[in-house]
C-alpha positions as CSV (number, residue, x, y, z in Angstrom):
1,M,0.2,0.2,0.1
2,A,1.4,3.7,-0.8
3,S,2.6,5.7,1.5
4,N,0.9,8.9,2.8
5,A,2.9,11.1,0.7
6,M,2.4,9.0,-2.1
7,R,-1.5,9.5,-1.6
8,V,-1.0,12.7,-2.0
9,V,0.7,13.0,-4.6
10,A,-1.8,10.6,-6.6
11,A,-5.1,12.7,-5.3
12,A,-3.0,15.5,-6.5
13,A,-2.6,13.8,-10.0
14,I,-6.0,12.4,-10.4
15,S,-7.3,16.1,-9.9
16,A,-5.1,16.9,-13.1
17,A,-5.6,14.1,-15.1
18,M,-9.4,15.2,-15.1
19,L,-8.2,18.8,-16.1
20,A,-6.1,17.3,-18.7
21,A,-9.3,15.4,-20.3
22,G,-11.3,18.6,-20.1
23,C,-13.6,17.3,-17.7
24,A,-16.0,19.8,-16.6
25,S,-16.9,18.4,-12.9
26,T,-13.4,18.1,-11.9
27,P,-13.3,18.2,-8.2
28,T,-11.3,20.6,-6.4
29,V,-8.6,19.8,-3.8
30,S,-6.9,22.3,-1.1
31,E,-3.5,22.5,-1.4
32,Q,-3.4,24.2,2.3
33,T,-5.6,21.8,4.0
34,L,-3.4,18.8,2.3
35,S,-0.3,20.5,3.8
36,R,-1.6,20.8,6.9
37,I,-2.8,16.9,7.2
38,Y,0.2,15.7,6.2
39,S,2.9,18.0,7.8
40,M,4.6,15.4,9.9
41,E,4.7,12.9,6.7
42,R,6.4,16.2,4.6
43,K,9.3,16.3,7.6
44,T,10.1,12.7,7.1
45,P,13.0,11.9,5.4
46,K,12.1,10.0,2.3
47,D,14.1,6.4,1.8
48,H,13.2,6.2,-2.1
49,I,12.6,8.2,-5.3
50,G,9.6,9.1,-6.8
51,I,8.9,9.3,-10.3
52,F,6.2,10.8,-12.1
53,I,5.5,9.3,-15.7
54,P,2.7,11.5,-17.9
55,G,0.3,10.2,-20.5
56,I,0.2,10.8,-23.8
57,M,0.3,14.5,-25.0
58,G,1.8,14.8,-21.1
59,T,5.1,16.4,-21.9
60,A,6.1,19.1,-24.1
61,L,7.9,18.8,-27.0
62,K,9.8,21.3,-28.3
63,D,11.9,21.8,-32.2
64,T,15.3,22.4,-31.4
65,A,16.0,24.0,-35.2
66,T,13.8,26.7,-34.4
67,G,13.7,26.7,-30.3
68,R,9.8,26.8,-30.4
69,Y,7.3,24.7,-28.8
70,V,5.3,22.4,-31.4
71,W,3.5,20.9,-28.2
72,G,2.9,22.8,-25.0
73,G,4.5,26.2,-26.0
74,A,2.0,29.2,-26.5
75,A,2.3,28.3,-30.9
76,S,1.0,24.8,-30.5
77,R,-2.3,25.6,-32.3
78,V,0.3,26.9,-35.0
79,L,2.6,24.1,-35.1
80,A,0.4,21.1,-34.3
81,G,1.1,19.8,-38.1
82,M,4.9,19.0,-37.0
83,L,3.5,16.3,-35.0
84,S,3.4,14.1,-37.6
85,L,5.7,11.2,-37.8
86,P,6.6,10.2,-41.8
87,L,4.6,6.6,-42.5
88,S,7.7,5.7,-44.4
89,T,9.8,5.4,-41.1
90,V,11.0,1.7,-40.5
91,S,10.9,1.6,-37.3
92,A,9.8,4.9,-34.7
93,A,12.4,4.2,-32.7
94,T,14.8,4.6,-35.5
95,H,12.9,8.0,-36.6
96,Q,15.2,11.4,-36.0
97,N,14.2,15.1,-36.3
98,S,14.4,18.3,-34.4
99,V,11.5,18.0,-32.3
100,V,12.0,16.3,-28.8
101,P,10.7,16.3,-25.1
102,A,11.1,19.2,-23.4
103,E,9.4,19.4,-19.7
104,L,6.3,17.9,-18.2
105,L,3.6,19.5,-19.3
106,S,2.6,21.8,-16.3
107,T,0.4,24.0,-17.9
108,F,-1.2,24.9,-21.9
109,R,-0.6,28.1,-23.2
110,W,-2.4,29.4,-25.9
111,F,-3.1,32.8,-27.4
112,G,0.8,33.8,-27.6
113,G,0.5,33.0,-23.8
114,L,-2.4,35.1,-22.8
115,A,-4.0,32.3,-21.5
116,E,-3.4,28.9,-20.1
117,T,-4.9,25.7,-18.9
118,E,-3.5,23.6,-16.4
119,V,-2.3,20.1,-16.6
120,Y,0.2,18.3,-14.0
121,A,1.1,21.7,-12.4
122,T,-0.8,20.6,-9.2
123,A,0.2,17.5,-8.9
124,A,3.6,18.7,-9.3
125,R,3.0,21.6,-6.5
126,V,1.5,18.9,-3.7
127,A,4.3,16.9,-4.5
128,V,6.4,19.3,-3.2
129,D,3.9,21.2,-0.8
130,A,2.5,18.6,0.8
131,G,4.5,15.5,0.0
132,G,7.4,17.1,1.1
133,Y,9.8,15.9,-2.1
134,T,12.5,17.9,-3.1
135,P,12.4,17.8,-7.7
136,G,15.1,17.5,-9.7
137,D,16.0,16.9,-13.5
138,I,15.9,13.4,-14.6
139,Q,18.8,14.1,-17.2
140,D,20.5,15.5,-14.6
141,P,19.7,14.0,-10.8
142,G,22.2,14.9,-8.7
143,V,22.2,13.5,-5.1
144,D,19.7,15.4,-3.4
145,A,16.7,15.5,-5.6
146,N,14.4,12.4,-4.7
147,T,11.2,13.1,-6.9
148,F,11.4,13.4,-11.2
149,A,9.0,13.8,-13.8
150,F,9.7,11.8,-16.7
151,K,9.6,13.5,-20.4
152,Y,9.3,11.6,-23.5
153,D,8.2,11.7,-26.9
154,W,4.3,10.5,-26.4
155,R,3.9,9.9,-30.5
156,M,6.6,7.7,-30.4
157,D,6.8,3.4,-29.8
158,L,6.2,3.3,-26.1
159,V,9.0,0.8,-26.1
160,Q,11.1,3.4,-26.8
161,A,9.8,5.4,-23.8
162,A,10.3,2.3,-21.4
163,I,14.4,2.3,-22.7
164,E,14.4,5.8,-21.9
165,L,13.1,5.3,-18.5
166,G,15.4,2.6,-17.6
167,A,18.6,4.6,-18.7
168,A,17.0,7.7,-16.4
169,I,16.6,4.9,-13.4
170,E,19.9,3.9,-13.9
171,R,21.6,7.5,-14.0
172,I,19.4,8.0,-10.7
173,Q,21.0,5.4,-9.0
174,A,24.6,6.3,-9.9
175,Q,24.1,9.0,-8.1
176,H,23.8,7.2,-4.8
177,P,26.0,4.6,-3.3
178,E,23.6,2.0,-2.2
179,P,20.4,1.3,-4.4
180,K,17.5,3.5,-3.9
181,R,13.9,2.1,-4.1
182,I,11.7,3.3,-6.9
183,R,8.0,4.1,-7.2
184,L,6.7,5.1,-10.0
185,L,3.6,7.1,-10.8
186,C,1.5,6.7,-13.6
187,H,-1.1,8.7,-15.3
188,S,-2.9,6.9,-18.1
189,A,-0.2,5.4,-21.3
190,G,2.5,6.1,-18.5
191,G,1.0,3.0,-16.6
192,L,2.1,1.1,-19.8
193,V,5.6,2.2,-19.9
194,A,5.8,1.4,-16.2
195,R,4.6,-2.5,-17.0
196,Y,6.5,-2.9,-20.3
197,Y,10.0,-1.4,-18.6
198,L,8.9,-4.0,-15.3
199,K,8.2,-6.9,-17.3
200,Y,11.0,-6.7,-20.1
201,G,13.8,-3.7,-18.8
202,A,15.1,-1.8,-21.2
203,Q,14.8,-4.6,-24.0
204,D,12.5,-4.1,-26.9
205,V,11.0,-7.9,-27.6
206,L,7.8,-6.9,-29.4
207,D,9.5,-7.8,-32.9
208,Q,9.3,-11.4,-32.2
209,E,6.6,-13.3,-33.7
210,V,6.3,-15.0,-30.2
211,L,5.8,-12.6,-27.0
212,P,8.7,-14.5,-24.7
213,E,8.3,-15.0,-21.4
214,P,8.6,-11.8,-19.0
215,T,11.5,-11.4,-17.5
216,Y,11.0,-8.6,-15.2
217,A,14.2,-7.2,-15.4
218,G,12.8,-3.8,-15.0
219,A,11.8,-4.5,-11.5
220,R,15.2,-4.6,-9.8
221,Y,15.1,-1.3,-8.3
222,I,11.1,-0.9,-8.4
223,E,9.1,-0.7,-5.0
224,K,5.6,0.0,-6.0
225,I,3.6,1.2,-9.2
226,V,0.4,3.2,-8.9
227,M,-1.3,3.7,-12.1
228,L,-3.9,6.3,-12.7
229,G,-6.6,6.0,-15.6
230,T,-4.2,3.3,-17.5
231,P,-5.9,1.3,-20.3
232,N,-4.0,-1.8,-19.2
233,T,-6.9,-4.1,-21.4
234,G,-7.2,-1.4,-24.2
235,A,-9.1,2.2,-25.0
236,L,-12.2,2.1,-27.5
237,E,-11.6,6.0,-27.3
238,A,-8.3,5.2,-29.5
239,F,-10.2,3.7,-32.8
240,E,-11.6,7.3,-32.4
241,R,-9.0,9.0,-32.2
242,L,-7.5,7.4,-35.3
243,H,-10.9,8.1,-37.2
244,E,-11.4,11.4,-36.5
245,G,-8.5,12.8,-34.7
246,I,-8.4,14.6,-31.1
247,K,-10.1,17.4,-30.5
248,I,-8.9,19.4,-27.0
249,P,-11.1,22.1,-25.6
250,T,-10.1,25.4,-25.8
251,I,-6.7,24.2,-27.0
252,G,-7.4,23.0,-30.5
253,W,-7.3,19.6,-32.7
254,L,-4.6,17.3,-34.4
255,S,-6.1,15.7,-37.4
256,A,-7.0,12.2,-37.7
257,E,-4.1,12.3,-40.4
258,T,-1.8,13.1,-37.9
259,V,-2.9,11.2,-35.4
260,F,-2.8,8.1,-37.6
261,S,1.4,8.3,-37.9
262,M,1.5,8.0,-34.4
263,P,2.6,4.2,-32.8
264,S,1.4,5.0,-29.1
265,V,-2.2,5.7,-30.1
266,Y,-2.4,2.4,-31.6
267,Q,-0.6,1.0,-28.3
């Protein structure tokens, strides 16, 4: 069972996830109340590392060639067409272009940044204020940080994300003389990334005709996984998105042609 601190983060992430889905009846969470209730937990030293894995669309994407955001920044409505992947690519894992994951999508800005919609901002803030976690950069973990947001290109094959997650965990462990227990908090497709990593580690086995038995190579450091809205048995919504595209209230629209090119949607 998750600790009190993880339950706090989970509650905030649920709220943020519902906001991301455009749910009009999202319940409010009093951050001041959470901080007061869990004041003792906040002061307790953390003996583990927390990693948050967002879902599809939960990572901002940036074009390194121009320095502009193609998803998650003020120009996202204009540049959404750049999210399409080439259908001629043999493997999504080998496809390289100038669009790379930038950071966790805390807020989505539009109208040149004059307006914004919150996505994961509450979850990140409550993890620090109520949970007592110290955030860090997963690319350069450092020894003092104990919570990280895993950023990945959510358009691509999710196996590639699992491989990158494995590399990130190894970077974190390299900062500590003794192995650290890892707790993964996952939203939506982020749970699929975590589940694959747990079962097969940082190895691509999906190109085999017969799926091998799980090796649980990724379980070496993982203490627990918390999944929020993960489609473990599939999602019929994916068919609708492939057929009609993705409409996001107040933010924009991804065409069916763009969605069709993304391996993650099929997965």
